N, C-alpha and C positions, 0 to 999 in steps of 0.2 A: 800251273796247269791252265789251259784256256777255259773260259767260261762255256758251259754247254750251250750250243747254238739255240736249242729250244727255249731255254730260260732267257737268253739274250733277246731272241726275236720277240718273245712274249712281252718283255718289259719295253722294248722299242715300240711295239704296237700300242701298249698302254700309254707311253709318252706321247705318241702321235695323236691318239684319241683325245687325251686330256689337253694337249697343247692346242688343238683346234676347236675345243669347246668354247662357247661364249664365256667371257671373263666373269660376267655377273649380270643379273637382271637389272634393268634401269630403275633407279630409285625415284620414288614419287617427288614431284617438285615442291609440294606444299609441306614445309618443315618449320619447326619453331626456330627462333633465333639461335645462333651458335652458342654453345655453353662456354663458360670461361676456362674450362679445363679440358684436357684430352678425355674423350669418352672412356668411362671405366670398362666398356666392353672391349676396348683395344688393349690387350695385355702388353706387358713390357717388351716381350720378345718381338711381337708384331710391330710395335712402334720403333724399336731399334732397327729391325730389318728394313722397314720402310724408309728410314732416314739415313741409312748408311749403305756401304757396299757389301753388307752381309754380316750376320750375327757372329760374334765370337764369345767364348766363355768369359774372357776378361772384360769385354765392353759391357756385357750383360751384368756382370757383378758390379761394375763401376756405376752403371745406371741405377741399380737397385740401392747402392750405398748412398748415392747422391739424392735419390728420390726422382721420379720421372719428370716433375715439373722443373726442378733445379737443373737436371740434365738437359732438358729440352732448351731451357733459357741459355745454357752454356753453348749448346750447339747452334742456336740462332745467333748468338753474339760472341763469336770466338775472338780471342786476342789477335791483333794484326800479326801478319807473318806466318809462314808455314812452320808448323811444329811437328817434329818427328821424335820418337823415342831414341835414346842413344844408339842402340844397335841399328835401327833403321837409318839414322843419320850417318853412321859410319858406312853402311852399305850404299848409301846415295852419293857418297863423296866422289867416287870415280866418274860420276856422271855430271858433275857440276861444270858449268862453263867457266873457263879460266879468265876470260876477259868480258868486258861489256859488250852488248849487242852492237853498239856503234863501232867499237874498236875491231870486233870480229868481222863486221861487214866491210869495214875500211880495208883490213888486211886482205880479205878475200877478193875485194874488187882490184886491189893492186896486183894480186897474183894472176887474176884473169887478164888484166891488161898486159902483164908480162908474157903471157902465153901467146897472145895474138901475133906479134911480130916475129916470133921464133920460127926458123925454117923447119919445114916438115922433116921428121925423122924420129929416131928412137928417143932422143933427149926430150923433144917436144912432147911426144906421147907420154913419156914417163912423168914429166912435170904436170901435164894436163890431168893425168890420173890422180896425182897427189892433190891437186887443186880440187878436183871433184870429190875426193875422199874427205876433204875438209868439211864440205857441206853435208855429205852423207853422215859423218860422225856427229855433226851438230844436231841433225834430225834425230839420230838415234839416242843421243843424250837427252833430248827433250822428251821423247817417248818414255825413256826409262825413268826419268824424274817424276813424270806425271803418274806412271803406274805405281811407283813406290809410295808416292804421297797418297794415292787413293787406297792403297793396302794398309798403310801404317799410321796415317795421321789420326790422332784422337778426335780431331775436328771433322768427323766423318760427314756431317751434313754439308759443310762447305765444300768437301771434295766431290760429293754427289752433285752439288750445284755447279761446281767448276766444270764437271763433265757435261752437265746439261747445257750450260752456256757455250761451252766449246763446240758442242754439236749443233747448237742453234745458230751460232756465229761461225759456221764451219769454214775451214780452209784446207786446202789440199797441199801437203808438204812437198810433193814432187814438182810443183810448178815453179818455174823461175828460181828465185833465190829464197823461197819460203823456209827451206830447211835451216837456214842460218838464223831466222828470226822467230820460228814457231815456239821455241822454248821460252823466249821473252814474252811472247803473246800470252802464254799461259800464266807466267809468273808476274807480269807487270799489268796486263790489260784485263785478264779474266778473273783469276783467283782473288785479287784484292777487292773486287766488286761483286763477287758471286752472291753475297748476302747483303749487299748494300743498296744503293739507290739506282733504279734502272736507268735513269738519265745519265748518271755518271758512268755506268757500264757501257752504255751506248756511245758516249763520247770517247771513252778509252779505246774501244774497238775501232771507231772511225779514225782515230789518230795513229793507229798502229800500222807499220808497214806490212804486216802479214795480210790484213784485210785490204789495204790499198793496193797491194800487189795482186792478190788473188782475184779480186773483182775489178781490176784494171782502172781504178780511179786515178792512179798515178799518170795514166794516159789521157785523163779528161781535162781538156783545155778549152778556153773560149773559142779558139779557131777550129778545134776538132773535138766535139763532145763524144764522150763514152757514157752510155746510160746503164752499164751493167750494175754498178753498186747502187745507184739511185733506185733502180727497180727492185733489187733484192732487199735493200734497206726498208722498203715499204712492204713488199710482198711477204718476205720471210721474217725479218727482224722486228717488225713493229706492227703495222695495221693488219696484215694478213691479206690473202688474195681477195677476200670479200670485204675489205675494210673501207670501201667507198672512194678510193682514189681512182684517177683516170690516167690515160696515157699522157695527157697534158701535164699532170702532176709529176709524172716520171721525167718528162722533158725539163720541167722547171727545176725540179730537184737536182738534175744532172747539171743545169747551169749554175745552181747555187754551189755545187760541189767542185766546180772547176778551180784548178790551182791547188787542190788538196792532194798532196802526194808525199813522196819520201825520197831521200837520196843524199849524196855527198856533194853535189854541185855548190860552188860558192854563191853567195848572194848576188843576184843579177843586178845590173844597173837599172834604176827606175826613178821617176820623178819623186821629190820629197813627200808629196801627198800620198803616194803609194808606199813609200819606204816604211812609213810607220805601221802599215798593215803586214809587213813581212813577218813570218813566224818560223822559228826553228826550235825543235826540242828533240835532241838526239837525232834520230834518222827522220822524224817527221818534219815536213816542210809545208807551209802555206806560201805559195808564190803569187804575189799580186799580178805579175806580168802575164800569168796564165789564166787569170780569173775574169769571168764575165761580170762586169760592174753594173749592168743594166738592172732595172727593177724586175721582180718576178711576181707572179701570182701563183701561190702554192697553197693547196687545200683551202681555197676560198679566202686566202689572206694575201695582202700585198706585202712583199718583203723588199725593202728598199736596198739598193746596191750599197754595200758597205764592207766588202771583204769577208773576213772570217766571221764577223758578227752575223752574217747571213746564215752560216752553217749552224751557229749556236741557236739562232732563232728557229730554224727548221727542225733541229733535234728537240728543242722544247715542245714544238707543236706535235711532233710524232710521239714523243715519250708520254705526253699528257692527253693523247687522243683517246676517246672512249673505246674505239676499235682495238687500240693497242692494249688497253687494260683487259679486255676480254680475250684477245688472241694470246697474249703472254700468260695470263692467269690460266687459261685452259691448257696450254702446253706444259706449264709448270706442274699443274695438278696431274696431268697425264704421266708425266715423268715419275712422279713419286707413287701414284697409285698403280701404275703399270697398265691402266685401262682408261678409257674415256670417262671424264667426270660428268655428273649430271648437269643439265642446263642450269638448275637451281644453284648448284655449288659454283658454277662458273660465274653466275650473276653476283653471288655474294663476295667471291674472291675479287672480282673486278671492282666491286665497291670499295673494298679494302685497298686495292691497288691505287684507285683514284683518290680516296681520302687521305692516304699516306704519302701522296706524291711518288708512287712507285717504289716504296720501301719493300725490297724483296723478302727480308726477314719477317716483316709483318704479314705479308701474303702467305708465307710458308706456315707461320704460326697460326694464322686463321684457317689454313687448310687442315691442319691436324686437330683443330678444335671444331671443325665444321660437323654438323649433324650427320652428313653423308660420308664422312671419312671412314667410319667403322664398316659401312656397307661396301666401300670400294677398295679399301687397302688389301693387298695380297691377292687380288683376283686376276691380276694381269699375268703377263708372260715375260720373263727376263730377256732382255736383249743380250747379245754375246758379251759385251763388257761387264754388265752386272752379273751375268751367269758365271763367267770365269773368275772374276774378282771375289765373288761371294763364295765360290768353291775353294779358292786358295785360302781365303780368310778362315773359313770353317775348318779346313784341314790343318792349317799351320798356325792359326792364332796370331800371337805376337812375335812369332819367330821371324827374324828379318830375312826377307828374300834378297839374295845377292845378285841374281842374274834375271832382271825383268824382261830382257830381250826374248826369253822363252815365252813369256806371256803374250808379247806382241806377235810372235809367230802363230800362237794359238788363235789370237783375235783375228789375224788375217785369214787363217784357215776357216774361221767361222764367218768371215765377211765383214768384220767391223774393226779393222786395224785403226789404231789412233792416227788421226790426221791423214787418212787414206780415202776419204770419201771425195770422189772427183767432182761431184756437183754440189752447189752451194746450199741445197736444202737439208744437208745433214743426214745422218742415218735414220731410218724410220723407226717409230716406237711401237707400231702395232704388231700383234702377235703373228699375223699372217705373213709378215716379212721374215720370221725367224723360226717358224715351226714346221717347215717342209721336211720330207724324208731325208734329204741330203744333210740338212742342218742337224737333224737328230742323230744321224750316224756319226757326224763330226763331233758332236757333243759327247757321245759315248767314248770316242777316242780320247778326247781331252779329259773326261772324267776318269778314264782308266790311268792316264799319266799322272794326274794329280793324286788319285787314290793310291797309286802304287809307290809313291815316295818322291816322284819328280826330281831326280838328282840334278837335272839341269838347272833347277831354280836356285840351287845352292852352290853351283860351280862358280869359279872366278869369272867376273865379267870382263877381265882384261884380255884384249885381243891377243891371240897367240899363246895364251897360258894353257898348258895341258890340264885336262880334268884331274881332280884330286885322286890320289891313289887310295887304295883301301876298299873295304867292303861297301856295297851299295847301302845307302841310308835306309832305315826301316820305314815301312809305310806309316802314315799318320794313324792315330787311334780316333776314328770318327764315332765309334760306339762308346761314347763318353757321357758325361753329365748333361751336356747340351742335348745330346740325342735323347737321353732318358727323360729329361724334364721338359723339353721344348719340341723336338722334332717328332718323336715317336707318336704322340697323340694326334699329330696332324697328317699322319700317313694313312692312305687307304688300305683296305684289305689286300688287294692285289700286290701292292708294293711290299707290305709286311710279309706276305707269303713268299715273294721272291727273295727278300732278305733272309728269311728263315731257312732257305735252302742253300744260301751262299756260304762259301768258305770264309772264315774270319780273315781279315786282312785286306789285301788289294781288291779281291772280288767283291767283298761286302761293301767296301768303301765306294767302288765304282758304281755299284747298283744304287746306293743312296744318292750319290751326286748326279746320277743319270735318271733319277726317278722323276715322274712328272710333277710331283709335289715340290721337289727342290727347284725345278725349272720355273715355278711361280714364286712369287714372294710369300712370306708367312701371313696367312689369314689370321684374324684375331681368334684366340682360343674359344671365346664365347660363341662364335658363329658356327663352331664345329659340333656343338652339343645337340 
């Protein structure tokens, strides 16, 4: 039976009101030094929610069994490589790439070249469609693997940071050949460095064909410079728009980056003194014949012409610049808190960033131990990725999702599909971008699907396989121990009244997942008293 319109409209109005309210009052700048441990006023559930893609009963029990400090240390320093539980590992198997990114790109390029000379006709159109489908499927596999890792990996903080950096170093999969390489971009460039050293992450991104293609640096040569990547590398990735650089710095960095590209072309002929500068690693190529070897004046420093060594020196300057420390620290804190951090907090985190030479885990550890953390956590508004993933995790816990393409379709509906941001600035993190009336209506629709059992999540992901026969799976039980011990005490009177009138099952589930409180992160229990 459909939910009465009066009740639905009332909760939608409540969600809009709460979503548009200020996230929190600004915290005073004068604070004592950060304590050694997470503030006691931040309860386990709020800490888990802040550092994961959403609370589950099993994760909360795991944290309490380990102790919060041991759990936090394990999250900050996970073992190398993506870990998934056996069920999730099996569910992820259909989305693995069968060949290396180099081999896949090589095979695709050969297919494209085979299409070009074919005479126009049905055979050419059929073959061209098959070639195009190869790239489409590669992009779909990358999205699916990323979503499954975010849902199921016990290393939740690393997955949160993987999404943060993916959005910060954003690429658009529909451009050029990106769908072929975006999965490797996540697995080889982003996730391994998501809690590592910022300078290493910056270098891995710069050397990956996804970024070099998306921001056109593969077209940047000594004879014909392209400034796209140079500009965004400073404005978005490091210093920030107010970081003190000039248009002259953009031009000089573009010169430094000439010859940095990717592809399959054989090593060109060049003099011996240039040949030693040639670099190839997989698809990445530094071609000395395309590089400007003149001296450059960048950020007040002279960089002598020396091939790829110039790039390394420029990245060192950018990664260790005070403006980068503040810009990156503020963005990282905003991602975890869901709201703007205080200026005092940004200053303290920037100090940790500088003192640790950009150790991301150290900065995150300092954030959760900062005296302003308790006042900021849980006051923001979830962007669609965090909202949808937290709803699925709360509803289905450790049950393996088999068909993550359904989640990507919901994210597209909400305006935040993975690798679908067309501009290099990444999706916005402020509440105003996500709390409009249209967004709230769409969230109610998604909440209804998740709360009703979402059979598409558990259907076979294999193309052409019919949906499983038999009865529709039952809706999840959200009125459970997590609700009783964690969520109920954080709900306001209007939401509790709406839930009291709802029918048990899908209607009750939908109202909980669509409540304004769930659309925010969990505030510490102490602050609700």
